[in-house]
Rosetta silent file (secondary structure, phi, psi, omega in degrees, C-alpha in Angstrom):
SEQUENCE: MTNFVNLDVFDRRILARVRRNNLEPARVTAEAVGLSESAVLRRLRRLRAEGVIKADVAIIDPACVEPRIVLHVLVEMTTQERPAMEAFKRALAASPEVQGAWDVTGETDYLVTVAVRSMAEYEAFCLRELTVEAKVRTFKSMIVIREVVGFDPARTHLAGGS
SCORE:     score description
SCORE:     0.000 S_00000001
   1 L     0.000  138.801 -178.500   62.803 -100.089  249.596 S_00000001
   2 L   -79.603  131.417  171.685   62.187  -98.497  246.208 S_00000001
   3 L   -91.179  118.119 -178.325   60.897 -100.696  243.431 S_00000001
   4 L   -79.513  142.139 -178.558   62.548  -99.501  240.255 S_00000001
   5 L  -103.767  133.044  175.385   60.398  -99.181  237.141 S_00000001
   6 L   -78.882  125.056 -179.618   61.798 -100.129  233.742 S_00000001
   7 L  -113.669  131.931  175.382   61.447  -97.181  231.355 S_00000001
   8 L   -92.437  179.609 -175.380   61.803  -97.515  227.621 S_00000001
   9 H   -61.004  -35.407  179.267   62.901  -94.750  225.288 S_00000001
  10 H   -69.755  -41.887  176.525   59.305  -93.524  224.780 S_00000001
  11 H   -56.724  -45.333 -177.260   58.673  -93.362  228.549 S_00000001
  12 H   -65.764  -38.714  178.541   61.860  -91.298  228.910 S_00000001
  13 H   -65.908  -43.398  179.384   60.875  -88.948  226.098 S_00000001
  14 H   -62.878  -47.435  178.472   57.432  -88.430  227.613 S_00000001
  15 H   -57.861  -40.418  178.445   58.902  -87.826  231.055 S_00000001
  16 H   -58.463  -37.064 -178.281   61.360  -85.280  229.669 S_00000001
  17 H   -78.313  -44.014 -177.136   58.462  -83.299  228.258 S_00000001
  18 H   -72.247  -22.655  176.291   56.056  -83.487  231.224 S_00000001
  19 H   -67.330  -30.245  177.844   58.855  -82.544  233.622 S_00000001
  20 H   -87.018  -35.450 -178.060   59.095  -79.228  231.776 S_00000001
  21 L  -156.887   95.216 -177.256   55.369  -78.737  231.176 S_00000001
  22 L   -79.408    0.860  175.168   52.800  -81.212  232.461 S_00000001
  23 L   -98.035    2.952  178.542   49.989  -79.134  230.943 S_00000001
  24 L   -63.571  130.659  178.767   51.229  -79.799  227.380 S_00000001
  25 L   -58.563  142.995 -177.352   48.365  -81.397  225.417 S_00000001
  26 H   -57.714  -34.875 -178.938   48.818  -85.140  224.832 S_00000001
  27 H   -65.712  -33.830  179.241   48.561  -84.634  221.055 S_00000001
  28 H   -72.110  -44.366  176.051   51.551  -82.266  221.131 S_00000001
  29 H   -59.820  -44.126 -179.089   53.543  -84.701  223.311 S_00000001
  30 H   -59.463  -46.909  179.912   52.558  -87.573  221.039 S_00000001
  31 H   -61.250  -39.315 -175.553   53.749  -85.733  217.945 S_00000001
  32 H   -72.474  -32.192 -174.975   57.041  -84.823  219.637 S_00000001
  33 H  -100.253   -9.550  176.907   57.840  -88.371  220.892 S_00000001
  34 L    87.445   31.315  176.514   56.600  -90.359  217.941 S_00000001
  35 L  -129.400  170.525  174.820   53.551  -92.096  219.441 S_00000001
  36 L   -78.875  160.392  178.841   49.808  -91.792  219.104 S_00000001
  37 H   -59.493  -42.666 -178.406   47.893  -89.571  221.526 S_00000001
  38 H   -64.693  -38.393  178.059   46.156  -92.592  223.062 S_00000001
  39 H   -64.178  -38.505  177.745   49.539  -94.331  223.596 S_00000001
  40 H   -65.417  -45.272  178.223   50.909  -91.249  225.381 S_00000001
  41 H   -61.538  -41.967  176.693   47.816  -91.085  227.609 S_00000001
  42 H   -61.173  -45.808 -179.639   48.082  -94.818  228.445 S_00000001
  43 H   -63.927  -41.915  177.554   51.760  -94.427  229.318 S_00000001
  44 H   -62.108  -40.986  176.543   51.107  -91.379  231.477 S_00000001
  45 H   -61.603  -43.474  179.486   48.351  -93.273  233.393 S_00000001
  46 H   -63.513  -43.888 -178.965   50.773  -96.197  233.874 S_00000001
  47 H   -64.718  -34.011  175.850   53.623  -93.923  235.024 S_00000001
  48 H   -71.244  -45.849 -178.086   51.272  -92.324  237.587 S_00000001
  49 H   -62.858  -34.740  179.851   49.931  -95.683  238.768 S_00000001
  50 L   -83.792   -1.452  178.280   53.492  -97.044  239.199 S_00000001
  51 L    82.155    6.453  175.337   54.517  -93.960  241.179 S_00000001
  52 L   -65.279  -48.373  171.940   57.038  -92.673  238.668 S_00000001
  53 L   -92.701  108.524 -176.549   54.985  -89.503  238.384 S_00000001
  54 L   -81.980  -31.351 -177.040   54.250  -88.686  242.014 S_00000001
  55 L  -164.975  154.556  170.794   52.198  -85.536  241.552 S_00000001
  56 L  -110.534  108.163 -172.265   51.079  -82.895  239.089 S_00000001
  57 L  -129.716  163.834  170.773   51.782  -79.620  240.870 S_00000001
  58 L  -100.936  131.337  175.691   52.297  -75.907  240.254 S_00000001
  59 L   -94.178  112.789 -174.526   55.647  -74.555  241.383 S_00000001
  60 L   -97.802  139.571  176.413   54.949  -71.162  242.879 S_00000001
  61 L   -85.919  104.478 -178.384   57.604  -68.475  243.255 S_00000001
  62 H   -58.087  -28.482 -179.631   57.187  -67.460  246.908 S_00000001
  63 H   -63.436  -26.057  179.076   58.992  -64.128  246.268 S_00000001
  64 H   -80.481  -13.456 -175.947   56.038  -63.108  244.125 S_00000001
  65 L   -98.583  -44.218  179.596   53.593  -63.774  246.994 S_00000001
  66 L  -159.398  152.969  176.494   55.377  -62.246  249.995 S_00000001
  67 L   -66.447  144.040  178.275   58.807  -61.064  251.028 S_00000001
  68 L  -153.743  158.049  176.183   60.814  -63.743  252.788 S_00000001
  69 E  -111.233  128.743  178.718   64.239  -64.579  254.127 S_00000001
  70 E  -107.504  135.918 -179.167   65.659  -67.977  253.260 S_00000001
  71 E  -132.885  143.456  169.760   68.248  -69.590  255.487 S_00000001
  72 E  -104.995  130.806 -176.314   70.161  -72.865  255.340 S_00000001
  73 E  -122.038  126.033  175.899   70.768  -74.191  258.813 S_00000001
  74 E   -94.294  122.040 -175.406   73.398  -76.781  259.750 S_00000001
  75 E  -116.759  131.104  174.842   72.244  -78.650  262.866 S_00000001
  76 E  -114.353  129.190 -177.664   74.426  -80.827  265.079 S_00000001
  77 E   -93.086  160.298  178.445   72.678  -83.074  267.572 S_00000001
  78 L   -84.810  -17.221 -176.663   73.890  -84.084  271.039 S_00000001
  79 L  -143.275  157.384  173.202   72.909  -87.727  270.445 S_00000001
  80 L  -109.277   14.207 -179.359   72.383  -90.217  267.674 S_00000001
  81 L   -67.856  132.811 -173.541   69.763  -92.163  269.608 S_00000001
  82 H   -51.758  -47.095 -178.710   66.838  -93.051  267.383 S_00000001
  83 H   -58.553  -40.978  179.269   64.018  -91.649  269.596 S_00000001
  84 H   -67.823  -42.430 -179.042   65.625  -88.185  269.781 S_00000001
  85 H   -65.622  -41.677  179.726   66.417  -88.169  266.048 S_00000001
  86 H   -65.692  -41.041  179.070   62.878  -89.288  265.127 S_00000001
  87 H   -63.312  -40.306 -179.989   61.313  -86.656  267.427 S_00000001
  88 H   -65.920  -43.111  176.643   63.476  -83.964  265.843 S_00000001
  89 H   -60.419  -40.351  178.846   62.481  -85.065  262.309 S_00000001
  90 H   -66.300  -40.645  178.192   58.807  -85.013  263.254 S_00000001
  91 H   -62.932  -42.434  176.688   59.188  -81.515  264.703 S_00000001
  92 H   -61.454  -46.329 -178.837   60.858  -80.273  261.501 S_00000001
  93 H   -60.433  -30.329 -178.642   58.132  -81.834  259.379 S_00000001
  94 H   -86.326   -9.660 -175.526   55.477  -80.066  261.447 S_00000001
  95 L   -86.243  118.162 -177.760   57.187  -76.634  261.276 S_00000001
  96 L   -64.714  -20.069  179.250   55.691  -74.412  258.530 S_00000001
  97 L   -73.376  -23.362 -175.544   58.983  -72.483  258.271 S_00000001
  98 E   -78.944  121.367 -179.109   60.843  -75.607  257.147 S_00000001
  99 E   -96.844  -20.933  177.463   61.018  -75.843  253.358 S_00000001
 100 E  -174.534  153.847  178.670   63.224  -78.925  253.271 S_00000001
 101 E  -151.079  140.773 -178.798   65.434  -80.983  255.569 S_00000001
 102 E  -132.540  138.715  171.101   68.086  -83.594  254.940 S_00000001
 103 E   -84.253  119.248 -170.656   69.901  -86.062  257.142 S_00000001
 104 L  -122.237  167.824  178.360   73.533  -85.621  256.080 S_00000001
 105 L   -92.111  166.073  176.450   76.979  -87.078  256.671 S_00000001
 106 L    98.009 -162.459 -178.836   79.865  -85.419  258.442 S_00000001
 107 L   -64.796  -33.251  177.463   79.954  -83.254  261.574 S_00000001
 108 L   -80.276  137.149  177.471   76.524  -81.850  260.738 S_00000001
 109 L   -90.636  -37.362 -177.853   73.545  -84.114  261.321 S_00000001
 110 E  -136.407  142.225  167.046   70.888  -82.143  259.421 S_00000001
 111 E  -108.871  122.194 -175.674   70.729  -79.531  256.702 S_00000001
 112 E  -122.995  131.607  174.980   67.514  -77.574  257.053 S_00000001
 113 E  -103.861  125.617 -174.974   66.136  -74.929  254.700 S_00000001
 114 E  -121.920  139.852  173.775   63.951  -72.372  256.452 S_00000001
 115 E  -126.285  125.515 -178.752   61.871  -69.508  255.008 S_00000001
 116 E  -136.047  163.423  179.927   60.596  -66.720  257.247 S_00000001
 117 L   -84.785  -22.406 -177.226   59.198  -63.202  256.893 S_00000001
 118 L  -154.244  165.421  176.076   61.579  -61.632  259.405 S_00000001
 119 H   -69.130  -27.806  176.750   64.559  -62.352  261.614 S_00000001
 120 H   -64.282  -38.641  178.483   62.189  -62.150  264.600 S_00000001
 121 H   -67.421  -37.111  176.617   60.222  -65.038  263.028 S_00000001
 122 H   -67.524  -40.589  177.436   63.472  -66.985  262.574 S_00000001
 123 H   -58.966  -41.611 -179.826   64.441  -66.320  266.180 S_00000001
 124 H   -64.621  -40.633  177.143   61.077  -67.707  267.299 S_00000001
 125 H   -60.359  -46.011 -179.517   61.660  -70.826  265.123 S_00000001
 126 H   -61.811  -44.649 -179.507   65.108  -71.313  266.709 S_00000001
 127 H   -66.098  -26.533 -179.135   63.768  -70.915  270.227 S_00000001
 128 H   -86.605  -42.258 -170.146   61.015  -73.397  269.486 S_00000001
 129 H  -109.717  -29.955 -172.907   62.864  -76.089  267.464 S_00000001
 130 L  -104.229   60.685 -170.629   66.627  -75.781  267.839 S_00000001
 131 L  -112.937  163.755  174.959   66.807  -76.287  271.574 S_00000001
 132 L   -60.374  -39.027  179.021   68.780  -78.317  274.115 S_00000001
 133 L   -61.264  -30.387  177.433   65.465  -80.076  274.923 S_00000001
 134 L   -84.153    4.696 -179.524   65.308  -81.186  271.268 S_00000001
 135 L    70.822   26.145  174.677   68.831  -82.584  271.683 S_00000001
 136 E   -85.672  122.360  176.670   70.386  -79.878  269.451 S_00000001
 137 E   -79.156  -49.634 -178.914   74.028  -79.293  270.387 S_00000001
 138 E  -158.907  163.103  174.717   74.620  -76.382  268.037 S_00000001
 139 E  -148.187  152.319 -179.755   73.431  -74.889  264.791 S_00000001
 140 E  -126.223  128.379 -178.590   74.884  -72.583  262.171 S_00000001
 141 E  -104.799  136.732  175.281   72.703  -70.300  260.044 S_00000001
 142 E  -125.423  115.730 -179.464   73.514  -69.153  256.531 S_00000001
 143 E   -82.837  133.235  178.396   71.279  -66.447  255.073 S_00000001
 144 L   -76.964  124.381  176.150   70.666  -66.713  251.335 S_00000001
 145 L   -82.277  -47.565  176.195   71.647  -63.504  249.552 S_00000001
 146 L  -158.421  151.175  178.790   70.291  -64.592  246.166 S_00000001
 147 L   -78.492  131.373 -179.950   69.362  -67.807  244.451 S_00000001
 148 L   -97.294  -48.440  176.717   71.952  -68.933  241.885 S_00000001
 149 L  -129.009  116.686 -177.580   70.289  -72.136  240.632 S_00000001
 150 L   -78.560  160.499  175.657   66.630  -72.536  241.504 S_00000001
 151 L   -59.107  125.458  179.859   64.865  -75.741  242.416 S_00000001
 152 L  -147.405  101.026 -179.772   63.996  -77.473  239.148 S_00000001
 153 H   -56.648  -24.596 -179.260   62.877  -81.110  239.263 S_00000001
 154 H   -72.208  -12.454  177.807   63.622  -81.417  235.556 S_00000001
 155 H   -74.098  -19.513 -178.336   67.366  -81.012  236.314 S_00000001
 156 L   -66.809  125.319 -179.017   67.419  -84.478  237.897 S_00000001
 157 L   -76.712  130.420  173.174   69.078  -86.917  235.531 S_00000001
 158 L   -96.254  122.809 -179.551   67.141  -90.101  234.810 S_00000001
 159 L   -53.628  138.055  179.504   69.471  -93.044  234.365 S_00000001
 160 L    83.730   -6.050 -179.149   69.474  -94.365  230.840 S_00000001
 161 L   -86.417  174.576 -179.524   68.101  -91.124  229.485 S_00000001
 162 L  -106.354    0.000    0.000   69.689  -88.840  226.989 S_00000001
């Protein structure tokens, strides 16, 4: 269960800035949010310690590194039995092609985002992971033509924020 952290207006202002650029110098953040540099640094340490800030990462554009095909795959399982579902989730987590996976409602059991260099690589993924042995009844693949709205963690609304 998630323990919610109470955020005041200064915490929210700081988070709004570091979500856009976590390399911004603390003095610049401090000036923008109306606190001292040391107060901003203390708050950032606390927000990291409390797990509000989970990681400081670089978001890399994979298209700049290598060509790839992105697919969204709707997966329907043959069973809802916990051991089969847990095994399938572990297999997805271990697959380097899987960029994200969600347990969803409706006829589909999972929405999986896959990135591969070729359709042959996608076929190999399907033959390895989306099998009858894995309790997959059927799956439907949707190839991404172009990204319309990219992944941006800063788009997530924080309750109570402005």
